[in-house]
N, C-alpha and C positions, 0 to 999 in steps of 0.2 A: 515429750516433752513438748510441749506447744509451741510454735515459731512467729512468733512478733516480730510485722515488716517493721521497719521507721520509713518516715518520708523517702530519708535520703537513700534509704536501700531499693525503696522502689523505683525514683529516679534512675538509680545505676541500672538497673535492669534492663537489657536490648529490647526494644523496641522498634515497631514495624516505621518506618518511613511517614508514612501517612500519618501515624498518632503522635511522630517526633515533630513535624511539621506544625501540628494543632497545637503542641505545648505552646509555640513561640508566637498563634494566629494575632492577627490584628483583629478588631469589629469592623474597623475601615474597609479589610478585603472584602468582607461580604457581599455587597454587591456589584461587586467587580467578577469574581467568583461565582454567584447566581445568575449573572446576564451572560456571561460566559458559557455556562452550563446550559441555558438555555439558546442559545445560539449553536453551539454544538449540537445539542439534537436537532434542532431544526436544519441544519448544514446535512447533519447525519442520518437522517430521517427516510430520503428518499435515496440515496444510496442502499441503506439496509433494506429497506424493499424490494429493489431492485436486482442490485448483484447477486440474490441468489437464485437468481430466472439464469444466471449464467452457467451453474450447474444443476441445473433441475430441480432445483430446492424449491420448498414453501416460503414464502415472505417472510413466515413469524421467525424460522430459523435465523435469518439475517437479524431481525430484533433482539430476537436471545443473545447472539452472539456480540450484540451491539451496548446490551449492558452488559453482560456478564464479564465480558472482557476489560472492559475500561476499571470496573470494580479490581478486577483480578490485578492490572497493572495499578491502580493507585493505591493497593494496597502496599508495596514492594515498590515502586515507581520511585526514584527522586529526583525525575525532570518535572518540572513545575508547568510547561506547556504540553510535552508530549502527550498526545489522544489516539488510543487505537481503536482497531472496529475493520470493518471489510473493505476490503481490497479487490478490484477488478483484478490486477495480473495475481493473486494469490488465488483468487476466487476461479478462475480460469485454470492455472492448474489443478485447481482440485478436480473441476468439469473431466478434465483430462483423466487423472487417476478413477473418477466413478465410473466414467466410459469403458474404461482398459479392466475393470474388474466383472463387466456385464450385468448390473443387477438389473433386475425385471421390476421393481415398484419404488416408489418414491418415497415409500416408508424403510425399505432398506438404504436406500442411497442417504437419507436422514439420520438411521443409525452409523451409517459407515465414517458421514462428514463429522459425526460426532466423534467419534473412536477415533480418524484421523486428528482432530482437533487435541484432545486429549494427549494422544501418541506423540505429535508433535511439541505440547507442554511439557511430556516426560524427558524428550529428547534434547529440550533447550536446558533444562534443568542441568541432566547430565554435561553437554558440552560446555554449561558454565564451570561446572568441576570440574574437567578435565582442561579449563584452560583452552577452552577452541575458540574462541572469539574470531580468529585469523578468519576464520569461513566468511567473514561477510566480503573479503578482499578476492574471495572465488569469481564473485561477480564485482568484477570492476565498476566505474561507472560507463565507458562506452558501452562495456557490453551488455548492461544492464538498461541502456539509451536504447543497444539496436533489438535488444529482447523485447522492451517493452512497446518497442513501435511496430515489431511481430505482431504484438498480442491486440496490442489497440486494433490494428487492420483486420484480425480475426473477429476481434468483437463488434467491427463495424457491421462485417459482411454477415456476423450472428445473429444481430435486429433486423435483420431482411423478414423472416418470417413474422416476428413480432408487428411491424408495421404496414405489413399490406395485410396480413391474415390469411396469407398461403405457408402451407405446411411445408417445409425444406428437408432436405431429405439428405442432400450433398453434402461432402464436408471441402476444407481444405477454401482458399482462398477464390478462385475460379469460378469453381461449381458452384456452388449457392447463385452467383451472379447469371451463368448461364440455366438455371433453371430452371428462375423468374420469369426470363426471356422468354422461356419457352410455356410457362404458365401465366402470360398477361392475362388473361380473360378469365382467371381465379381471381385477380387482386381486387379486397376489398375497399371501394376507394374514398368513402366517408374514414375509415381505418390508417391509413396512408395521408387523406387530407391531414386529420387530426395530429397523427406522429410526426410528418413536417411541422406543420403551424411551431405547433410546440418546443420544436428542435432547434428552429429559427429563431423561437422566442430565447431560448437558453442561448443560442450564442450571440444574439444581440444584448441579453441582459449581461453576459464574461463580459463582450468588448466593453458594452458603455457603464453600464453601474455592477462593475463586480465585487460590490462591498453587497449588494443583495443575495441572497441564498437563492441564486437563479432555479437548483433543484425543489425546491420549496416551493416557489411560487407557480412553477410547473404543474408538481402534483398537487397544489392545492387548485389550478385552476380545473387543470384536468378532474378532480372530484365534483366540482361542483358544475363542471358541462355535463358530467355525466349524469346526477340527481337531476339539473331543468331539464336534459333531453330524451333521459330514458335510454342511453348508451345501448345497454344490454338487447332490449328490443331493437334497435337500429342493427343489431348483428355485430357491433362493436365488443369484442370480447373485454371483459371483466378480471379482476384480481379471483373475485370467488371470495368465500367466507373463511377468514380470520381468527383462530382462535383468540377468547377475550382471556387471556390465564396466562400467569408466568410461569417459569418451569421449574420443576424443583428438584433438585442436583442428585444426578444418577452415576452412577459408573455405567460407560457405554456399554452397550452390549456389541462382540466382535457380530457381522454380517454373514452368513451362513455362505459357505462355496465361495468362501476367498479364504486364501491359503494367507497366514500371519506374516510369510516373506511378504508377499505383496503388499501388504497393508503396510508394513515397516518403509517398503520402497516406495510404496505412495505417501508416507509423511514424511518420510525424508526431503522429497523434492521438493514438494510443499513447504518443508522447512526452510531449503537454500532460497526457494523463492521469495518465501515474507521476509526471513530474517534481513538476504539481501538488500530488497526495497526499504524496508523499515528503518535498518541504521543509514540508510543514506540520507531517511528525514529527520532522522536522529541528530544526525552530524552535522546536516543542514541548520536545524534549528539551534544548532549548538555553538556551531561556527558563527551565525544571527545574532546571537544575545551573549557569546563570550561565557561558556562553560563548557567543561569536558565531558567527550564520552567514552564511556569504557565498555568496549565490544561485549565484554565477558558479563557483566552488570547486568547490561542489556539483554540480554541473553536468559540472566534468571527472569528480570521482568515479562519479557515476551513468552517466558514462560507458564508464568502466572496468568497472563493473560489467554494465553492459547488451553491451559489445563481448563482452566474458569469456564469458559467457552463451552468445550466438550462434553462438562460434567454436566451442562445444564440444556444442551441440546442443541449448542451454536455449533459453527464453523471455523477454522482458521484465521487466524487476524495479522494484521502486522499494523505499524503506525501510520495513522492516515494520514497524508497530506493535508486536504483538505479542512477536517476536525483541529487538528494541531495550529494549522493558520488563524482560523477563526480564531481560537482558543486564545493565539500569540496577540491577534488586532485585537480584539476586547478586552487585552489585560488583565486574562487570569492568573492569582497570585497563587496557587495551590494545589496539585490534584483534587481539592474540593467540587471544582469546578469539572469535572470529569464525573465524580457521586452524583452532583445536580441532574447533569445533562442523563445518566443511567435513570434517574429519578423520573425524569421528563418524559425517557422513553417509555418508562413502567406505564405512568400514567396513561398513557399512549395504547397501551396493548389492554389496558382495563375497561378502558369507553370512548375508544376510539376508533374499534374494528369496524365498526358499520359504513362507514365513510374510506376505510381501506378496503373494505367488499369491492365497492362499486367502481375502486378505481379501474381506469382501461390499460390495458396492455401495451397498446401504441402509445401511453404517458412514460411507461417502464425503457420501451425501446428509444423515446427518445433519449430518457436521462444517462442509459448506456452508452447511446452513440455520440452524443456531446463528451460523459466523462472520458469515450475513448479516444479523440479527437486530442482531447486535454494531455494525455498521454503522450502524445507523441511529439518529440521535443526536437524540433527542426532546427532549434537554434542550437543545443548540443551538436547536432549532426555538423552545422553549416562551422563551427568551431573546429571540432574534430578533423574536418577536410583542410582546413587552413593551418593546424598545428602538427597534426601528427597524420598523415593519410595512411600509416599501419594502423593505428587506431581505428581509423573510419574504417578502415577492410576488414578490422575485426567484429565493429559494431554491424556492416553488412552481413558478413558469416554470422551472427548469430541472430537477426531479423530474420533471415535465409531459413534458417531452422525452425525457429519458432512455426515460420508459414509451410514449409517443405514438408518440416517429419513430424509437425503438430507441437502441440506444447509442450507434453512431457517429454520427449527425445531433444525437442528445444531447448530443456534447461541443460540438459547434460552437454550439446554442441555447446553453449555459453560457457557452460564449468572446464569444458576441455580446453575451446579456444581461448579461456585468457592462463589456464596453466602453463600452454602451446607459447604466449607470445610474453610470460613471464619469465620462460625457460629461454627466449631468444633475449630479452633484454639483459640477463645476464650473463651470456654467451657474447656480445656486444655491447658494450657499455663504452656510451661516448663521451669526448671531452669535452671540456668548456673552459673557455680563458676567461678570466677572472679578472677585475680591476675596483678602481676605486670612486665615488663620486664625491667631487666637495662637498663638506655641509652633511654628508649623508652617513650614519655608519654601515660597517658591515660591506659585501662585498656582490658586484653587480656584473653579469655577462657582458664584455667588450660588443661582440653581435649584435646585441638586443638593446644596448642602451650607449645610443650614442655620446653622450656626456660624461661617460664612463671612462677613465684613465689610467694606465698601466703603473702603479707608484714607481716612482724614479727615485726612491732611497737606497735601496741596492740594485745591483745587477744581475743580470740573467745569468744562472749559471753554466747553459749551454754558451752563451754569446756574451762574454766579457765589455760590460759598457753598455748593452741595454738595459731598458726600464725591466724590472720584474714584471709580471703577471703572475697570478696564479690559475697551476691549472688540475683542473678536479675530473674525477672519473666518475658521470651521472648516470643515474638510474632512471629517470624522468626525460621526456623531451624538453628542451630551451623553453623557459616560459617568455 
């Protein structure tokens, strides 16, 4: 017997968040979403091309990840403004995982990165089902700040080869610096001049005209100069051929010679880093625009983004600060802005690959170096020094772990440091005396607010006749 669905029954069926938002879509929102989508694509394209180089992957992998991940998140994401994409910290952890595998070819690294992204997506689904959103707290803000500072310094040093044209074989923070000093005679000075010039341009635009997408300007200028002066003929390395086709969803194959337990451990390391950084971004924009962020639901959405990226030949992604900020600035109304950005990047792959092929490698080095400096949060480190010396010390421990032990082991150092700090906090809770401020609701710390006063209405139980104060045991540093 056939079953007929009425309009009421259809409307009552559960739908994806993106479909639900389209039901209430207003025509006047379209121009905001369209302009936001184009701006997101313009800001995201340079990082999509540059970040894969951190892990030794071809540029198209970053573009595929930028296209498919935003579509995966848009289908399930309820945040109208959060945009996912490649992230320097996440890609750096991925690079360390790939190095530990010891794969011999770029094709094997591409295969492994796609498999890790898909596994990260599945682990996010599992963690969301098990209500494990608290793992976001395993990388607290001080720990994450220190860890990202260490990663940023590693990224900066890693650009020496791209900027100078010299093959650098040393690892760590000081090894590459010593090696480039010993190879001064091999430096390709036109490459270095181009890279430094673009780097200065990026920093000046960021300081004087932050509304202008500096990376896009630098990449466009580099391509124009490469076309005009034939940089490849001058000995300046270029990106080379980029496939002008879109990926077709396939189940990633596991790379040969890599044990499944190593693959799972690598995916867990990438997951901790990507979700730890992503949830901080999500909560920051949620607080700015006054809406709550559920860590367990974000796990589900990040899972969809990473699974979509992995199935289409990309790599692991997380929330993108720059793309989300530009979406917020341009007034994007719904996740349709993310869909428009994916469409713009897809058109770039289909029709602009010849221009990307002549992009000089020093330009990528300049973009990555500038992005690395942007990740160093000196203001937060300064605030930690004044507010909590112990949290500042843990930030330094996390930074030293990333620099001294490598990025992969640095993740574990950061997690262990956070757990140790939480144990210390639980064993030694602090006391604070709270009073009232006339004309304001709530209680305030007497030692922090000079205008707060103890309530005179009731006496102190320990000392009759004295004004009463409220004594609380706190788990956080006094504000």
